[in-house]
C-alpha positions as CSV (number, residue, x, y, z in Angstrom):
1,M,89.4,80.2,69.1
2,P,88.2,83.7,68.7
3,G,90.9,86.6,69.7
4,S,88.4,88.3,71.8
5,L,87.8,85.0,74.0
6,R,91.5,84.5,74.0
7,R,92.0,88.0,75.5
8,Q,89.3,87.2,78.3
9,L,91.0,84.1,79.2
10,A,94.4,85.6,79.3
11,S,93.4,88.6,81.4
12,K,92.7,85.9,84.3
13,V,95.7,84.6,86.2
14,P,95.0,80.7,86.6
15,V,95.1,80.8,90.4
16,S,93.0,77.6,90.5
17,Q,96.0,75.7,88.7
18,F,98.3,76.7,91.5
19,T,99.6,74.0,93.6
20,H,101.9,73.8,96.6
21,H,104.8,73.4,94.4
22,H,103.9,76.7,92.9
23,V,104.1,78.6,96.4
24,A,107.3,76.6,97.5
25,V,109.0,77.7,94.2
26,F,107.9,81.4,94.6
27,L,109.2,81.6,98.2
28,L,112.4,79.6,97.6
29,T,113.5,81.4,94.7
30,F,112.3,84.8,96.4
31,F,114.2,84.4,99.6
32,S,117.5,82.8,97.7
33,Y,117.9,86.0,95.7
34,S,116.8,88.1,98.7
35,L,119.8,86.5,100.4
36,L,122.2,87.2,97.7
37,H,121.1,91.0,97.8
38,A,121.4,91.1,101.5
39,S,125.2,90.3,101.3
40,R,125.6,92.9,98.5
41,K,123.5,95.6,100.8
42,T,125.8,94.9,103.8
43,F,128.8,96.1,101.8
44,S,127.1,99.4,101.0
45,N,125.8,99.6,104.5
46,V,129.3,99.5,106.5
47,K,131.1,101.7,103.7
48,V,131.6,104.5,106.4
49,S,133.2,102.0,109.0
50,I,135.4,100.4,106.4
51,S,136.5,103.7,105.1
52,S,137.3,104.8,108.7
53,Q,139.3,101.6,109.3
54,W,141.1,101.7,106.1
55,T,142.6,105.2,107.1
56,P,145.2,106.2,109.7
57,S,143.5,106.9,113.3
58,C,144.7,110.4,113.5
59,L,142.3,111.2,110.4
60,N,139.4,110.1,112.1
61,D,137.7,109.9,115.5
62,T,136.1,106.5,115.3
63,T,139.4,104.5,116.6
64,L,141.6,105.1,119.5
65,E,145.0,106.8,118.9
66,L,147.4,104.0,119.6
67,Q,151.3,104.2,120.2
68,P,153.7,103.7,118.7
69,Y,152.0,105.2,115.7
70,E,153.7,103.4,113.0
71,L,152.9,99.9,114.4
72,W,149.2,100.6,114.7
73,N,149.0,102.3,111.5
74,S,151.3,100.6,109.1
75,S,148.5,98.2,107.8
76,H,146.1,101.0,106.9
77,L,145.4,101.3,103.2
78,F,144.9,105.0,102.5
79,P,146.2,108.5,103.8
80,D,142.8,109.9,104.0
81,T,139.1,108.9,103.7
82,G,138.5,110.5,100.3
83,E,140.9,107.9,98.6
84,A,139.4,105.2,100.8
85,T,136.0,106.4,99.4
86,L,137.2,106.1,95.9
87,F,138.5,102.8,96.3
88,L,135.2,101.7,97.8
89,G,133.7,102.9,94.4
90,T,136.2,100.9,92.3
91,L,135.2,97.9,94.3
92,D,131.8,98.5,93.2
93,T,132.6,98.8,89.7
94,I,135.1,95.7,89.6
95,F,132.0,93.7,91.4
96,L,129.7,94.9,88.9
97,F,131.8,94.2,85.8
98,S,132.6,90.5,87.0
99,Y,129.0,90.1,88.1
100,A,128.1,91.3,84.4
101,V,130.7,88.8,82.7
102,G,129.3,86.1,84.9
103,L,125.7,86.7,83.8
104,F,126.2,86.1,80.3
105,V,128.1,82.8,81.3
106,S,125.6,81.7,84.0
107,G,122.5,82.2,81.6
108,I,124.0,79.9,79.3
109,V,125.1,77.4,82.0
110,G,121.9,77.7,83.6
111,D,120.1,76.5,80.2
112,R,122.4,73.4,80.0
113,L,122.9,72.2,83.7
114,N,120.5,71.8,86.6
115,M,119.5,75.3,87.9
116,R,119.1,73.9,91.4
117,W,122.9,72.8,91.5
118,V,124.2,76.1,89.8
119,L,122.0,78.3,92.3
120,S,123.1,76.3,95.4
121,F,126.6,76.4,94.4
122,G,126.6,80.3,93.8
123,M,124.8,80.8,97.1
124,C,127.2,78.9,99.4
125,S,130.4,79.9,97.5
126,S,129.8,83.5,97.5
127,A,128.8,83.4,101.1
128,L,132.5,82.0,102.0
129,V,133.9,84.7,100.0
130,V,131.9,87.5,101.8
131,F,133.1,85.7,105.0
132,V,136.6,86.0,104.0
133,F,136.3,89.4,102.6
134,G,134.6,91.1,105.5
135,T,135.4,89.0,108.6
136,V,138.4,86.8,108.2
137,S,140.4,89.9,106.7
138,E,139.3,92.1,109.8
139,W,140.1,89.2,112.3
140,L,143.7,88.7,110.9
141,H,144.1,92.7,110.2
142,L,145.0,91.7,106.6
143,Y,144.6,94.8,104.7
144,N,145.5,94.6,101.1
145,K,144.0,96.2,97.9
146,W,144.8,93.4,95.6
147,F,143.6,90.9,97.9
148,Y,140.1,92.8,98.3
149,C,139.8,93.1,94.5
150,C,140.4,89.4,93.6
151,L,137.9,88.5,96.3
152,W,135.4,90.8,95.0
153,I,135.8,89.6,91.4
154,V,135.2,86.0,92.4
155,N,132.2,87.1,94.3
156,G,130.9,89.1,91.5
157,L,131.1,85.8,89.4
158,L,129.4,83.6,91.9
159,Q,126.6,86.0,93.1
160,S,125.9,86.2,88.8
161,T,124.5,82.4,89.0
162,G,121.7,83.6,91.0
163,W,119.1,86.0,88.8
164,P,119.3,84.0,85.5
165,C,118.5,80.9,87.4
166,V,115.6,82.0,89.6
167,V,114.1,84.2,86.8
168,A,114.3,80.8,84.5
169,V,112.6,78.8,87.1
170,M,109.9,81.2,87.9
171,G,109.3,81.2,84.0
172,N,109.0,77.6,84.1
173,W,106.2,77.4,86.8
174,F,104.3,80.6,85.9
175,G,102.8,81.5,82.7
176,K,102.5,84.7,80.8
177,A,98.9,85.3,81.8
178,G,99.1,87.5,84.6
179,R,102.9,87.5,84.8
180,G,103.3,91.3,85.2
181,F,101.8,91.1,88.5
182,V,103.3,87.9,89.7
183,F,106.6,88.9,88.7
184,G,106.1,92.4,89.9
185,L,105.5,91.0,93.4
186,W,108.1,88.3,93.1
187,S,110.6,91.0,91.9
188,A,110.5,92.7,95.3
189,C,112.9,90.0,96.3
190,A,115.8,92.4,95.8
191,S,114.3,95.1,97.7
192,V,113.5,92.8,100.5
193,G,117.0,91.6,100.4
194,N,118.1,95.1,100.6
195,I,115.9,95.7,103.6
196,L,117.1,92.5,105.3
197,G,120.8,93.3,104.8
198,A,120.3,96.8,106.2
199,F,118.6,95.4,109.3
200,L,121.1,92.8,109.7
201,A,124.0,95.1,109.4
202,S,122.6,97.9,111.6
203,S,122.0,95.4,114.3
204,V,125.2,94.4,114.7
205,L,127.5,97.1,113.4
206,Q,128.1,98.5,117.0
207,Y,130.2,95.4,117.9
208,G,132.2,96.1,114.2
209,Y,131.6,95.9,110.5
210,E,133.1,92.4,110.3
211,Y,130.0,91.0,112.3
212,A,127.7,92.3,109.7
213,F,129.6,90.4,107.1
214,L,129.5,87.3,109.3
215,V,125.9,87.2,110.0
216,T,124.7,87.8,106.2
217,A,127.1,85.2,105.0
218,S,126.0,82.7,107.4
219,V,122.3,83.3,106.4
220,Q,123.1,83.1,102.9
221,F,125.2,80.0,103.2
222,A,122.2,78.2,105.1
223,G,119.8,79.4,102.3
224,G,122.0,77.9,99.7
225,V,121.7,74.6,101.5
226,I,118.0,74.7,101.6
227,V,117.8,75.4,98.0
228,F,119.9,72.6,97.4
229,F,117.7,70.4,99.1
230,G,114.1,71.7,98.4
231,L,114.0,73.6,94.8
232,V,112.1,71.9,92.3
233,T,113.1,73.7,89.0
234,S,110.4,72.5,86.4
235,P,106.9,71.0,87.0
236,K,107.9,68.1,84.9
237,E,110.1,67.0,87.8
238,V,106.9,66.3,90.0
239,G,104.7,65.3,87.2
240,L,103.0,68.7,86.3
241,P,102.6,70.4,83.0
242,E,104.8,73.2,82.5
243,A,103.3,76.6,82.2
244,G,101.4,77.0,78.8
245,E,100.9,73.0,78.5
246,E,97.8,72.7,80.9
247,G,95.2,72.4,77.9
248,D,94.4,74.1,74.6
249,S,92.2,76.8,76.3
250,D,95.0,77.8,78.7
251,G,97.5,77.5,76.2
252,A,95.7,79.9,73.9
253,A,95.8,82.4,76.7
254,E,99.3,82.0,77.5
255,E,99.9,82.6,73.8
256,D,97.6,85.7,73.5
257,A,99.1,87.1,76.6
258,S,102.7,87.0,75.0
259,E,101.7,88.6,71.7
260,P,101.0,92.1,72.7
261,L,104.1,92.2,74.9
262,M,106.6,91.2,72.2
263,G,105.1,92.5,69.1
264,G,102.3,93.8,66.9
265,S,99.0,91.7,66.5
266,D,99.8,91.0,62.7
267,N,102.9,88.8,63.5
268,Y,100.9,85.7,63.2
269,D,97.3,84.3,62.3
270,E,95.1,84.6,65.4
271,D,92.8,81.8,64.2
272,D,95.3,79.6,63.1
273,P,94.8,76.3,64.9
274,N,98.2,75.1,64.5
275,Y,99.8,78.0,66.3
276,T,101.0,77.1,69.7
277,V,103.8,78.4,72.2
278,Q,105.1,74.6,72.2
279,A,108.0,73.2,70.0
280,D,107.2,72.1,66.9
281,D,108.0,68.5,67.6
282,P,104.8,67.1,69.1
283,K,106.2,63.9,70.5
284,P,105.8,63.7,74.1
285,S,108.6,61.7,74.6
286,S,111.1,63.9,72.9
287,P,114.2,64.9,74.5
288,Q,114.9,68.5,76.0
289,P,114.9,71.0,73.3
290,K,118.5,72.2,72.5
291,A,119.6,75.4,74.4
292,I,119.5,78.6,72.4
293,G,122.5,80.1,71.1
294,F,124.0,83.5,72.7
295,F,124.0,85.3,69.6
296,Q,120.3,83.8,68.7
297,A,119.1,85.1,72.0
298,C,120.7,88.6,71.3
299,C,118.7,88.8,68.1
300,L,115.4,87.9,69.5
301,P,112.8,90.9,69.3
302,G,113.1,93.5,71.8
303,V,116.2,92.0,73.6
304,M,118.8,94.5,72.9
305,L,116.7,97.3,73.1
306,Y,115.7,96.5,76.9
307,S,119.2,95.5,77.5
308,L,120.5,99.0,76.6
309,A,117.6,100.5,78.4
310,Y,118.3,98.4,81.4
311,A,121.9,99.3,81.3
312,C,121.0,103.0,81.9
313,L,118.1,102.1,84.3
314,K,120.2,100.0,86.5
315,L,123.1,102.5,86.7
316,V,120.8,104.7,88.6
317,N,119.1,102.0,90.6
318,Y,122.2,100.3,91.6
319,S,123.8,103.8,92.4
320,F,121.0,104.5,95.1
321,F,121.8,100.7,96.1
322,F,125.5,101.2,96.6
323,W,125.8,104.9,97.7
324,L,122.5,105.9,99.5
325,P,123.4,105.2,103.1
326,F,126.9,106.9,102.2
327,Y,125.1,109.9,100.9
328,L,122.8,110.4,103.8
329,S,125.8,110.1,106.3
330,S,128.1,112.4,104.4
331,N,125.5,115.0,103.0
332,F,123.4,115.3,105.9
333,G,125.8,114.1,109.0
334,W,123.2,111.5,110.1
335,K,124.6,108.5,111.9
336,E,125.7,105.3,109.9
337,A,123.0,103.0,111.5
338,E,120.2,105.8,111.2
339,A,121.3,106.2,107.3
340,D,121.1,102.2,106.8
341,K,117.6,102.2,108.2
342,L,116.4,105.2,106.4
343,S,117.6,103.8,103.0
344,I,115.1,101.2,103.4
345,W,112.4,103.4,102.3
346,Y,113.9,103.5,98.7
347,D,113.3,99.7,98.5
348,V,109.9,100.1,100.0
349,G,109.0,102.2,97.1
350,G,110.6,99.7,94.7
351,I,108.4,97.0,96.0
352,I,105.2,98.8,95.7
353,G,106.0,100.2,92.3
354,G,107.1,96.9,90.8
355,T,103.7,95.4,92.0
356,I,101.5,98.1,90.9
357,Q,103.1,98.8,87.6
358,G,103.4,95.0,86.7
359,L,99.5,94.8,87.6
360,I,98.9,97.8,85.3
361,S,100.7,96.2,82.4
362,D,98.7,93.1,82.9
363,V,95.6,94.9,82.4
364,L,96.8,96.8,79.3
365,K,98.7,93.8,78.1
366,K,101.6,96.3,77.1
367,R,104.8,96.8,79.3
368,A,106.7,99.6,77.4
369,P,104.3,102.5,78.1
370,V,103.9,101.8,81.6
371,L,107.7,102.0,81.9
372,A,107.8,105.2,80.1
373,V,105.3,107.1,82.2
374,S,106.9,105.8,85.1
375,L,110.4,106.9,84.1
376,I,109.2,110.5,83.0
377,L,107.9,110.8,86.4
378,A,111.2,109.5,87.8
379,V,112.7,112.4,86.4
380,G,110.8,114.9,88.4
381,S,111.3,112.5,91.7
382,L,114.9,112.8,91.1
383,I,114.9,116.6,90.9
384,G,112.9,116.8,94.1
385,Y,115.0,114.4,96.0
386,S,118.2,116.2,95.1
387,R,116.8,119.1,96.9
388,S,115.4,117.3,99.8
389,P,115.8,119.4,103.1
390,D,117.7,118.1,106.1
391,S,114.4,116.1,107.5
392,K,114.4,112.4,108.0
393,V,110.5,112.3,107.5
394,I,110.4,114.3,104.2
395,N,113.7,112.6,103.0
396,A,111.8,109.2,103.5
397,V,108.8,110.3,101.4
398,I,110.5,111.7,98.6
399,M,112.9,108.6,98.8
400,S,109.9,106.3,98.6
401,V,108.5,108.0,95.7
402,T,111.8,107.9,93.8
403,G,111.9,104.3,94.7
404,F,108.5,103.7,93.2
405,F,109.3,105.4,89.8
406,I,112.8,103.9,89.4
407,G,112.9,100.7,91.3
408,G,109.6,99.4,90.1
409,P,110.5,99.7,86.2
410,S,114.1,98.3,87.0
411,N,112.2,95.2,88.8
412,M,109.8,95.1,85.8
413,I,112.5,94.8,83.1
414,S,114.6,92.4,85.1
415,S,111.9,89.8,85.8
416,A,108.6,89.9,84.0
417,I,109.8,91.4,80.7
418,S,113.0,89.1,80.7
419,A,110.7,86.3,81.2
420,D,108.6,87.7,78.3
421,L,111.6,87.9,76.0
422,G,112.6,84.4,76.9
423,R,109.3,82.8,76.2
424,Q,108.2,84.8,72.9
425,E,106.8,83.2,69.9
426,M,110.1,82.8,68.2
427,V,111.7,80.2,70.8
428,K,108.4,78.5,70.7
429,G,108.1,78.8,74.4
430,S,111.3,76.8,75.2
431,S,112.6,77.1,78.5
432,E,116.0,76.8,77.3
433,A,115.9,80.4,76.2
434,L,114.9,81.7,79.5
435,A,118.3,82.0,81.5
436,T,120.3,82.8,78.4
437,V,117.9,86.1,77.8
438,T,117.8,86.9,81.4
439,G,121.7,86.7,81.6
440,I,121.9,89.2,78.6
441,V,119.4,91.6,79.8
442,D,120.7,91.6,83.5
443,G,124.5,91.3,82.3
444,T,124.3,94.4,79.9
445,G,122.4,96.0,82.9
446,S,125.4,95.2,85.1
447,I,128.0,96.6,82.8
448,G,126.0,100.1,82.7
449,A,125.9,99.7,86.5
450,A,129.5,99.0,86.8
451,V,130.7,101.9,84.9
452,G,128.3,104.0,86.7
453,Q,129.3,103.4,90.3
454,Y,133.0,104.7,89.2
455,L,131.6,107.5,87.7
456,V,129.3,108.4,90.7
457,S,132.6,108.3,92.9
458,L,134.4,110.4,90.4
459,I,131.6,113.1,89.8
460,Q,130.9,113.3,93.8
461,E,134.6,113.9,94.6
462,N,135.0,116.5,91.9
463,L,131.9,118.3,91.4
464,G,129.6,117.4,94.3
465,W,126.4,115.1,94.9
466,M,124.2,117.7,92.9
467,W,126.0,116.6,89.5
468,V,125.6,113.0,90.5
469,F,121.6,113.7,90.5
470,Y,122.1,115.4,87.0
471,F,123.8,112.3,85.9
472,F,121.0,110.1,87.1
473,I,118.4,112.3,85.3
474,L,120.6,112.0,81.9
475,M,120.5,108.1,82.3
476,T,116.9,108.0,83.0
477,S,116.0,110.0,80.0
478,L,118.4,107.6,78.0
479,T,116.3,104.8,79.2
480,V,113.1,106.1,77.6
481,L,115.0,106.9,74.6
482,F,116.0,103.4,74.0
483,I,112.6,101.8,74.4
484,T,111.2,104.7,72.3
485,P,110.6,102.3,69.2
486,L,108.8,99.8,71.5
487,I,106.6,102.5,73.1
488,V,105.5,103.5,69.7
489,R,104.7,100.2,68.5
490,E,102.8,99.1,71.8
491,I,100.8,102.3,71.7
492,S,99.9,101.9,68.3
493,D,98.9,98.3,68.8
494,L,96.9,99.6,71.8
495,L,95.2,102.4,70.0
496,R,94.1,99.9,67.0
497,E,92.8,97.2,69.4
498,T,90.6,100.0,71.1
499,S,89.4,101.1,67.7
500,T,88.7,97.6,66.8
501,R,86.7,96.8,69.8
502,R,84.7,99.9,69.2
503,L,83.5,98.8,65.7
504,V,82.7,95.6,66.8
505,G,80.8,97.0,69.7
């Protein structure tokens, strides 16, 4: 099939081939990860309350001063709120380090076991850990630093089962043609989870932070049960062809859609009739392809560059995720519940940014240039937000713009680009690489985010919030630097294709 016709086919999302199974998979994976994120967001939303609870009542006015003093304050962890805040940052770091380690493992496990079992187990088990961490410990007045650290390590490992599995399932059901838009819309699941977590936490925070953990843990556990009984991980389970197997023309469209995103147009012969995205073995009765190895996945083109870039970008994105409500409360003196609700606008910007930028990348059939433009504009938005006045309306507007230019690219790398990388030509479209590659990209990103959370608390404590924003600007610039080779290559391909079309026209 001529290359020009392939490109025309690839530019169209095969909506007519979507079934109710596609809709169900989209919604189940969307809300399953939203619930995982909601439970994480709850912790960041109640940091002020936790910090007050962990310090003696004489140092804060949120609790009654009870007598005898030694009896009622002997279980408090820290002498002042500053040390409590530093420990909260340490818990964020511990969570993200264990989450990162778990992602590398979960991706490999997800490619070898039933992803429905892995995802459901992670959701239900994580809900129980969150319930013990935030609710049971407060009901029993069990305040112990090592206890909290151990629980949060386990929680990070269990939550890591989510992202590689949901991205792999989505990659099985939705092909590369139009993937930027579909995954851009779908990747809003994290931001929707943040909004849901903020809403649930702020609605019950007046009764005590333990009830915020109770509500989110209960909803997450129920979601894990629904996933176990309702999620179909692959079209083959219901007798449908996998994405890219619908026919020769659609397969060609899938192939052409993947090529510009992962490499130059000279990597293969466009008119080679034997080139497909399927495995070399044409036998329909052949067993499942062998899962790709960890080091093989690391060596796939683009994987390490995007992983390093995501480490810097996720550091910034997750710093907003973990610290934004705390920053609004401490820097502007706004009430905790108000700060929780206001922080939603960052996620709103991320949802819109991920969808629009994904759609633009589909039109251009290039991802890296879209990311570069957005991240350069993100530097300007960070400078503007660091100087935001004490006005909730202005703060919300600049916050949304910042979320658009930071959250949008973060969503693209963690979803659409990870799926592209896991289904590129070198692995012949095998779904057995998807979860592994996704785990590598998101795991590397989580390592960067883990280091960042401790650095944020350290910089804020010693230098102030303005230096925290300088740190964010540096990390955003490094993100662009890491994907520069991909930007140059894809812009060169784009210019060459434009020149070719002019000559043909």
